[in-house]
C-alpha positions in Angstrom: 17.3 -6.2 1.0 15.5 -2.7 2.6 14.3 -1.7 -1.1 12.7 -4.8 -1.7 11.0 -4.5 1.8 9.8 -1.2 1.0 8.2 -2.4 -2.4 6.6 -5.3 -0.5 5.1 -3.2 2.4 3.7 -0.7 -0.1 2.1 -3.5 -2.0 1.0 -5.2 1.1 -0.5 -1.7 1.9 -2.6 -1.2 -1.3 -3.7 -4.8 -1.3 -4.9 -4.6 1.9 -6.6 -1.5 1.3 -8.3 -2.7 -2.1 -9.7 -5.8 -0.2 -10.6 -3.9 3.1 -12.3 -0.8 1.3 -13.2 -2.4 -2.1 -13.4 -5.7 -2.2 -15.1 -6.5 0.9 -17.9 -3.7 0.9 -18.6 -4.8 -3.0 -19.1 -9.0 -1.8 -21.5 -7.8 1.4 -23.5 -4.7 -0.8 -24.1 -6.8 -3.9 -23.5 -10.2 -3.3 -20.5 -10.1 -5.6 -17.4 -12.3 -4.4 -15.0 -11.8 -7.3 -13.2 -9.4 -6.0 -12.0 -10.9 -2.8 -11.3 -14.0 -4.6 -9.1 -11.9 -6.9 -7.5 -9.8 -4.3 -7.1 -12.2 -1.5 -4.7 -14.7 -2.7 -2.4 -11.9 -3.8 -3.0 -10.0 0.0 -2.2 -13.0 1.7 1.0 -13.9 -0.2 2.5 -10.1 0.4 1.2 -10.0 3.9 3.6 -13.8 4.6 6.5 -11.7 2.7 6.1 -8.9 4.6 6.3 -10.8 7.8 9.2 -12.8 7.0 10.9 -10.0 5.7 10.4 -7.8 8.5 12.2 -10.6 10.7 14.5 -10.9 8.1 15.5 -7.5 7.8 15.5 -6.7 11.5 19.0 -7.6 12.1 20.3 -5.1 9.5 18.2 -2.4 10.5 19.0 -2.9 14.3 15.8 -2.8 15.4 14.9 -3.8 18.6 12.4 -6.3 19.6 9.7 -3.2 20.5 10.4 -1.8 16.6 10.1 -5.5 15.3 6.7 -5.6 17.0 5.7 -2.2 16.0 6.1 -3.1 12.2 4.5 -6.7 12.5 1.8 -4.7 13.8 1.4 -1.9 11.4 0.6 -4.7 8.9 -2.6 -5.3 10.1 -3.8 -1.8 10.7 -5.0 0.1 7.7 -2.5 2.2 6.3 0.0 0.8 8.7 2.2 -0.1 6.0 2.8 3.4 4.9 3.5 4.4 8.5 6.5 1.9 8.6 8.1 3.1 5.8 8.4 6.6 6.5 9.2 6.4 9.7 11.5 3.1 9.4 12.5 2.7 5.9 13.7 5.7 4.7 
């Protein structure tokens, strides 16, 4: 389960960065919403999977509620999921 969470974590982080730093500027600078529409749904699904798996894996990893809170907070911070991977999953 830990490896699945690591994969979802990395994919969620990459999709968030693509959405935030590529698709959104294109939308507002060029008026082209295509990339936001293309990346939005996969990112949303990966985000929900990340949250659910973090809650499920909490017991397996012996995380405190504070640690779980940090892991969940990192899902909304750019590059946060990579920090979680390095600090809590390796």
